[in-house]
C-alpha positions in Angstrom: 7.8 -6.0 0.3 11.3 -6.7 -1.2 9.9 -9.3 -3.7 7.1 -7.0 -4.7 9.6 -4.1 -5.3 11.9 -6.4 -7.3 9.1 -6.9 -9.8 9.0 -3.1 -10.4 11.6 -0.4 -11.1 11.1 0.9 -7.5 13.2 0.5 -4.4 12.3 0.9 -0.7 13.3 4.6 -0.7 10.8 5.3 -3.4 7.9 4.5 -1.1 6.1 7.6 0.1 3.4 6.0 2.3 2.1 2.7 3.5 -1.7 2.4 3.2 -4.2 0.0 4.6 -7.7 -0.4 6.0 -8.3 1.4 9.3 -8.9 -1.8 11.2 -5.2 -2.6 10.8 -3.9 0.6 12.1 -2.9 -1.0 15.5 -1.4 -4.1 13.8 2.1 -4.5 15.4 3.9 -5.8 12.3 2.6 -2.9 10.1 3.5 -0.4 12.8 7.0 -1.8 13.3 7.7 -1.9 9.5 6.7 1.8 9.2 8.8 2.8 12.1 11.9 0.8 11.0 11.8 2.3 7.6 10.6 5.8 8.7 7.5 5.6 6.5 4.3 7.4 7.2 1.0 5.3 7.2 -2.4 6.2 6.0 -5.5 4.3 6.8 -8.9 4.2 5.0 -12.4 3.3 6.0 -14.2 0.5 4.3 -16.7 2.8 2.7 -13.7 4.8 1.0 -12.2 1.6 -0.2 -15.4 0.2 -1.7 -15.8 3.3 -3.9 -12.5 2.7 -5.6 -12.3 0.9 -9.1 -10.3 -2.0 -7.7 -11.0 -5.2 -5.9 -10.0 -6.2 -2.3 -8.2 -3.9 0.1 -4.6 -3.4 -1.0 -5.2 -2.1 -4.5 -7.9 0.5 -3.5 -5.7 1.6 -0.6 -2.7 2.0 -2.9 -4.8 4.0 -5.4 -6.2 6.2 -2.5 -2.7 6.9 -1.2 -1.4 7.8 -4.6 -4.0 10.6 -4.9 -5.5 9.5 -8.2 -2.4 7.6 -9.5 -2.3 4.2 -11.2 -1.4 0.8 -10.1 2.1 -0.4 -11.1 1.8 -3.7 -9.2 -1.5 -5.5 -8.7 -2.2 -7.5 -5.6 0.8 -9.7 -4.7 1.1 -11.9 -1.6 4.5 -12.1 0.0 5.1 -13.9 3.3 1.5 -13.6 4.3 1.4 -9.9 3.5 -0.7 -8.6 0.6 0.9 -5.8 -1.3 -0.1 -3.5 -4.2 2.0 -0.5 -5.5 0.5 2.7 -7.1 2.3 5.7 -8.3 1.2 9.3 -8.7 0.8 10.5 -12.2 3.5 12.9 -13.2 
């Protein structure tokens, strides 16, 4: 996550929510990360993800969590974790 953030103007405290597909909601690493950084998590069903104008899982989840925002970092893989960052439109 840190490498992904370094490629943007954001820092960890700018993150509002961690989003992923619902089948990962019990994944220990994801749960521990959210707890450690006191971040809420939001999970989406596959049918919600496939309706988004982005490929894969992380980009659609980022867009869904941003409530209609825009991607500021496309799919990036860091340490075996796939990350995308979206921001709400001002």
